[in-house]
C-alpha positions, 0 to 999 in steps of 0.5 A, spaced: 692 333 244 695 337 238 697 344 239 695 350 235 702 349 231 701 342 229 694 343 227 696 349 223 701 344 219 695 339 218 690 344 215 696 346 211 697 339 209 690 339 206 691 345 202 698 343 200 698 336 198 705 334 199 706 338 205 709 335 211 709 337 219 713 343 220 717 339 225 720 341 230 714 343 234 711 343 241 707 338 243 709 332 238 711 325 240 718 323 240 716 318 234 713 324 230 719 328 231 724 322 229 720 320 223 723 322 216 720 328 213 717 327 206 723 332 204 728 326 206 725 321 202 730 320 197 729 319 189 731 313 186 737 314 182 733 311 176 728 317 177 733 322 177 736 320 171 729 320 168 728 327 170 735 329 167 733 326 161 726 330 161 730 336 162 736 335 157 740 342 156 738 345 163 744 346 167 740 347 174 733 346 176 729 350 181 724 347 186 720 353 189 717 350 196 713 353 202 716 354 209 713 348 212 717 343 207 724 345 209 729 343 204 733 338 208 737 334 203 743 337 200 746 332 197 740 328 194 733 330 191 727 328 195 722 323 191 717 329 192 721 333 187 721 327 182 713 327 182 712 335 182 718 336 177 721 343 177 717 349 178 717 356 175 712 359 180 710 360 187 704 361 191 703 363 198 698 365 203 701 371 208 698 376 213 698 383 213 704 385 217 708 378 217 715 377 215 713 372 210 718 366 208 719 361 203 724 357 199 727 356 192 731 350 192 737 350 186 739 343 184 746 343 180 744 338 175 750 338 170 755 342 173 757 346 178 753 353 179 757 359 181 756 365 184 748 365 184 744 372 185 737 373 186 733 379 183 726 381 185 721 385 182 715 389 185 709 385 187 703 389 184 696 388 188 689 391 187 689 397 183 695 402 185 698 398 191 705 395 190 709 392 195 716 394 194 722 389 191 726 392 197 722 389 202 725 382 200 731 379 203 735 372 202 739 370 208 743 366 204 746 371 199 747 377 204 746 379 211 748 384 217 753 381 222 753 382 230 757 388 229 752 391 224 756 391 218 753 389 212 756 383 208 755 379 202 755 371 201 757 368 195 753 361 194 756 356 189 753 349 188 756 343 187 754 339 181 749 334 184 747 338 190 742 342 192 742 349 195 736 352 199 735 359 198 731 362 204 727 368 202 723 373 206 719 379 205 716 384 210 708 385 208 706 392 209 700 392 215 696 395 210 697 390 204 691 386 202 689 381 196 693 378 191 699 381 189 703 378 183 711 379 181 717 375 180 724 373 182 730 372 177 735 367 179 742 369 176 748 364 176 754 367 174 756 361 169 749 360 166 742 363 164 738 366 168 731 363 170 724 367 172 720 364 178 713 367 178 710 369 185 703 370 187 702 372 194 695 372 197 694 376 203 689 376 208 687 376 215 688 380 221 695 384 221 700 381 225 703 386 230 709 381 231 711 380 224 709 372 226 714 371 231 710 368 236 708 362 231 715 358 230 712 355 224 712 361 220 720 362 220 719 370 221 724 370 226 729 369 220 729 376 220 732 376 227 739 374 223 740 381 221 738 385 227 742 391 230 738 391 236 742 395 242 748 397 237 749 404 239 754 409 242 750 409 249 754 407 255 751 402 260 751 402 268 755 404 272 759 407 266 760 414 265 761 418 258 768 418 256 772 425 258 777 427 253 782 433 254 788 433 249 791 426 250 788 424 256 782 420 256 778 418 263 773 413 264 770 410 270 776 409 275 782 410 270 785 415 267 790 414 260 795 419 257 797 417 251 804 420 247 805 423 241 806 416 238 799 414 240 801 409 245 800 409 253 805 413 257 801 413 263 795 409 266 792 411 273 787 407 277 783 410 283 780 404 285 780 403 293 784 397 295 777 394 297 775 395 290 768 398 292 769 405 290 773 409 285 774 414 290 781 412 292 788 414 292 791 415 285 795 409 283 800 409 277 800 402 273 806 404 269 813 406 271 815 409 264 811 409 257 809 403 253 815 402 247 814 399 240 821 398 238 824 396 232 831 393 232 836 393 226 843 391 227 843 392 235 840 399 234 833 401 235 830 405 230 829 412 231 822 414 229 820 422 229 816 424 235 809 424 232 803 428 234 797 423 236 790 427 234 783 425 236 779 423 230 773 420 232 769 421 239 762 419 242 759 418 249 762 411 249 768 411 245 774 415 242 779 414 237 786 417 236 791 416 230 799 418 230 804 417 224 811 416 225 817 415 220 824 413 220 829 413 214 826 406 212 820 405 216 813 408 217 809 407 223 801 408 223 798 407 230 790 407 231 787 406 238 780 406 240 778 406 247 771 405 250 767 407 256 769 400 260 776 401 259 777 397 253 783 399 248 784 396 241 791 398 238 792 397 231 800 398 229 802 398 222 809 398 220 811 399 213 818 398 210 820 403 204 826 398 203 828 391 203 831 391 210 833 385 215 831 386 223 833 383 229 826 384 233 820 388 233 817 388 240 812 391 245 815 393 252 810 395 257 814 397 264 809 396 270 811 399 277 814 393 281 809 394 286 803 394 281 805 387 278 804 383 284 800 378 280 800 375 274 795 370 270 796 368 262 801 365 257 801 358 260 801 361 268 795 360 272 793 366 276 796 367 282 803 371 285 807 373 279 813 369 278 820 372 277 820 371 270 816 368 264 818 365 258 812 363 253 812 361 245 806 361 241 803 354 240 796 353 237 794 347 241 794 352 247 788 357 247 793 363 249 794 370 247 793 374 253 796 376 259 794 380 265 798 383 270 796 387 276 794 388 283 787 388 286 785 395 285 790 396 279 791 392 273 792 391 265 790 385 261 794 385 254 792 381 248 796 380 242 792 380 235 792 380 228 787 382 222 786 374 222 783 374 229 777 370 229 774 368 236 776 360 237 771 355 240 771 355 247 771 349 252 772 342 250 770 344 243 777 349 242 780 343 238 775 344 232 777 352 232 783 354 234 787 360 235 789 364 228 796 365 230 797 373 228 802 373 223 806 379 225 807 377 232 808 369 231 813 370 225 813 363 224 815 361 231 820 366 232 815 370 237 813 370 244 812 373 250 817 375 256 816 378 263 822 380 267 824 384 273 828 389 271 832 393 277 828 394 283 822 398 281 819 395 274 817 389 271 817 389 264 812 385 259 815 384 252 812 381 247 817 380 241 817 377 234 824 376 233 828 376 227 825 377 220 826 380 213 821 385 211 820 387 203 819 394 201 812 396 201 810 390 206 806 392 212 806 388 218 800 389 223 802 388 230 795 389 233 794 388 241 788 390 246 788 392 253 783 392 258 784 396 265 782 393 271 778 393 275 773 394 270 768 397 275 767 398 283 764 391 286 757 392 288 757 389 295 750 391 297 747 387 291 752 381 292 750 380 299 742 380 297 743 376 291 742 368 293 741 363 288 737 357 287 740 353 282 737 346 280 737 342 273 733 336 276 726 336 272 724 331 278 724 336 283 721 341 279 715 342 283 719 343 289 724 348 286 720 355 289 719 352 296 726 349 297 728 356 294 724 360 299 725 355 305 733 355 304 733 363 303 735 364 296 731 369 292 733 368 285 731 361 281 736 359 276 732 355 271 737 350 267 736 347 261 734 340 260 727 340 264 720 341 263 720 348 264 726 349 259 727 343 255 731 345 249 738 348 250 739 355 248 732 355 245 726 356 250 721 359 244 717 353 243 709 354 244 709 349 250 716 352 253 713 359 253 707 358 256 710 354 262 716 358 263 711 364 263 706 361 268 712 359 273 716 366 272 709 369 274 709 365 280 716 366 282 715 373 282 708 373 286 713 370 291 718 376 291 723 372 288 727 373 281 727 368 275 733 367 270 734 362 265 740 358 262 741 362 255 747 362 251 750 360 244 755 355 245 751 349 242 744 349 239 738 344 240 736 340 234 729 342 236 730 349 233 724 351 229 729 354 224 734 348 224 734 347 216 734 354 214 740 355 218 743 348 215 742 352 209 748 357 211 753 352 211 758 353 216 756 360 218 752 358 224 754 351 225 761 349 226 763 344 221 765 337 223 766 330 221 758 329 222 756 322 224 763 319 225 765 325 229 766 323 237 767 328 242 769 327 250 761 328 251 759 323 245 765 318 246 760 313 242 758 318 237 753 323 235 745 322 237 741 317 233 737 323 231 743 327 228 746 321 225 739 320 221 737 327 219 744 331 219 749 326 217 755 330 215 758 337 217 756 338 224 759 337 231 755 333 236 754 337 243 750 336 249 745 330 249 740 330 254 735 324 255 728 326 258 727 320 263 721 323 266 716 328 266 712 332 261 718 330 255 719 323 257 722 319 251 724 326 248 732 327 247 735 334 246 741 333 241 745 339 241 750 341 235 756 346 236 755 353 233 761 356 229 764 361 234 761 368 232 756 369 227 749 372 225 746 367 230 748 372 235 743 377 232 738 372 233 740 370 240 739 378 242 733 379 239 730 372 242 733 375 249 729 382 248 723 377 246 724 373 252 724 379 257 718 382 254 714 376 253 716 372 259 719 377 264 725 373 265 730 377 270 736 375 266 740 370 264 745 364 266 751 363 261 755 357 261 761 359 258 761 365 254 761 363 246 761 370 244 765 377 244 764 383 248 760 386 243 755 381 243 755 382 251 755 389 251 748 388 247 746 383 252 747 388 257 743 394 254 737 389 252 736 387 259 737 394 262 733 397 257 727 392 257 728 389 264 731 393 269 734 390 275 736 383 270 742 380 272 747 376 268 752 370 271 757 366 268 759 359 269 765 355 267 769 349 268 776 350 269 779 350 262 786 350 264 787 343 261 789 340 254 782 339 252 780 347 253 787 349 251 790 351 258 787 357 259 785 361 265 777 362 265 778 369 268 783 371 263 779 368 257 773 372 259 775 378 262 773 382 256 766 381 258 766 382 266 764 390 265 757 387 263 756 381 268 754 381 275 757 375 278 762 369 276 761 361 278 767 358 277 766 352 277 767 345 276 774 342 276 777 348 280 781 346 286 779 349 292 786 347 295 790 352 291 793 357 295 790 364 297 792 368 291 789 363 286 783 364 289 783 371 289 785 372 282 782 366 278 776 364 282 773 370 286 772 376 281 775 381 286 781 384 282 776 385 276 770 388 280 766 382 281 764 377 286 764 370 285 761 363 288 763 356 289 761 350 285 766 344 285 764 339 291 760 345 294 767 349 295 770 350 301 765 355 305 770 357 310 775 359 305 770 362 301 768 367 306 775 370 306 772 372 299 765 373 301 763 367 297 758 361 298 755 356 294 749 355 291 743 352 293 742 346 292 747 345 287 753 346 291 754 346 298 749 348 304 749 356 304 743 357 307 746 357 314 751 362 312 745 367 308 741 367 315 747 369 319 749 374 314 742 377 315 742 377 323 749 380 323 747 385 317 753 384 313 749 388 307 751 394 311 758 392 313 765 394 309 769 388 307 777 389 308 780 383 305 787 380 307 790 383 301 789 390 303 795 393 307 791 396 313 786 390 314 785 391 321 785 384 323 790 379 322 793 372 325 799 370 327 800 364 322 802 365 315 797 360 313 791 363 316 788 369 313 783 374 316 778 378 312 774 383 316 767 386 315 766 392 319 760 396 321 760 402 326 758 398 332 761 391 331 765 387 326 765 380 323 772 377 322 772 371 317 779 366 318 780 360 314 786 356 314 791 353 308 795 350 313 796 342 312 794 341 319 790 343 325 794 350 328 792 355 333 792 362 332 791 369 336 788 374 332 792 381 332 788 387 332 789 394 330 783 397 335 783 404 332 783 401 325 777 397 327 774 402 331 772 398 337 774 398 344 779 393 346 777 393 353 770 392 352 770 387 346 767 381 346 769 375 341 763 370 339 763 364 334 756 364 333 752 357 331 751 357 324 748 350 321 753 346 316 759 351 318 761 352 325 758 351 333 757 356 338 763 358 342 766 365 346 773 366 347 777 372 350 782 377 346 788 373 347 786 366 347 788 362 341 783 359 336 784 352 334 783 352 327 782 345 323 786 344 317 782 347 311 777 350 315 776 356 319 771 361 323 766 367 323 767 371 329 763 377 331 767 382 335 762 387 339 762 391 345 
């Protein structure tokens, strides 16, 4: 049965004789979707030659087109244009309040057309009525990036090729009747051409600008959205406190020197990371040092006097100038409310000068620098020394050093920094090595123990010659950890049902409730959310909304898979996005491209319709259900772009219209600015919404040998939990679990996935799997409620005064304390079964040794019931453990 969108396109085809259906649309058959559009029927070479002869002397030709006839071919003319010929006018039908979209196709007939511009006139309507030319915009020529910065795009068209220009105009709500005007195409190397515009405006005013009907393409204006770009903080953060050279954010205090660099960083987080009311802990043993070394001597700079130059509730900026006989050093730093600090150091030479080294030294207190992650090292205990060199094949430019409640991440950057692609797509867009730090391979990073009291991180650049008036940019970003207190109350409550199997769709809600889950994650590739990262089709919205309403009626929450790493070929605006070159979609080999997940090449639809300049991504074939026979063939997106603005407006639309309770992100393919906007949208338009991030282990050659927790740490202030993930080895040592998997040192909680995880080791960190995707956590969840774990205080084995330990180094204990009883989780990393005895500090535990009773409760899929005495040994099988209740 045809849907309304499809019927609309059929009706318009009667008015516009050559119109094709506005595919992709909801409700079309696979055959309809796969079929060529009339805009893909190539003109014969003889017909093109005749067209050129008929319009001799013209450098280029214009072909106005309705939005329903998306211009698809960029290297050939459609036969329709041969039949219709170039156009000098465009007539369209719009409604009041609509963002009305149309196209102008430019064919470079006889030479390359350079630097195309467009000018617009006002549209004149009934007497005294005008639609201002300022309401036009062309997405191909200008825009607003994800940071809110305006930019212009230079568009050149190669001879023999076609460039679509997608143009929109915001129709005022009060407009009605016929409006006339014109636009002028102005190439930089040819004569201008005018196109007459006629708009018939009629019908009811559209309150949503037409956004609910994808065929209108009104959502293209979302590409320039600035939603949630402001200077407000997010929960649980506070307004920054600034006094002289001291900046206070949640849980941290930073003091900067006269030169602008940190001289003190203090953390007040407790060892359990559940509060910022702990004792002060200094991270640094000495101030940061930026050292310029010439002829075995360190250059002596003037003292400098840093000054605050900008301040909002969410950020503060300070600057400093220092100089020597030969050098000038400018420091600019901005610190945000979440503890993220961006430094820009500009070193300029007054004369030609040879230097032996330029380096940044960060001297950590030895007791703080307990763990390390990054620079080719997996997360865990810090090695005695690190030696690292730049390698573009490795997604490595940052390092984290610290303890559970006090740490610091440092990322080395340059002005050329562009966020690389992530996961298996890293090879398509790798790191831009920062010129100053890299220094043609001479730069690198060392970590060394210096004496008994300090560990020094040294980022060096090596010898070079600096020319007079040359400026080197040594940029680096810092992140103070933990980024926020762990919300344990929410963690114990939030229990996930995560299932992407469309065949069990009707059972999801029942299985979630029976299993004790209260949050349903709706993956992509099923009848509710069929197309990856594009849940906007009419059928999708209707079914998703109805299902989420049912979930809400049962007292559960519902979140959806929604991110940007790849984008479905079913996106309604596909051809408009393709007209932007490689701005939205990553450039690649197209039909000849083969990837890990597409070893035989791209999906046939992509090969037939896109052909060139794309990278095939995830492919899902619907074997059953509502979309049986359809294929979702995704395309890799190009890192950071205006698509993120669309994504953010789409998120706002989903929470307002579909009432989703948050999003599930599979790898974060955008930066912290976008994630901050995501958090603000959810908090403002759907309070209580959640963000959880999943990732496959990136410490391999395909993803660039990077650790997920380090790679995504800048996002941690804004997400609620992590799910790391496929490829993680749960036989790694405890410190790997703590640093790479648990999230605890950063203020987060985590869950397990690979092979269901290890439930006994997981409970050491408060982790379970997800129902039914990973493991069988229902029994543990039920026990949590019976014990009342939400009212307990977690004290992990990593806390120096943990009240319960074992007498075996490979069997660790974490305690969940309540007023009248305690839960002790023990888990073994020993290679064989061992016997252990609990070592208890009864005063710290708050219970009586004489009255205490030790019970191992029965928990399905975890342990069988048992009881023992305080001095009894406990046999712990290799790789397993117990949950033990101690009560009086």
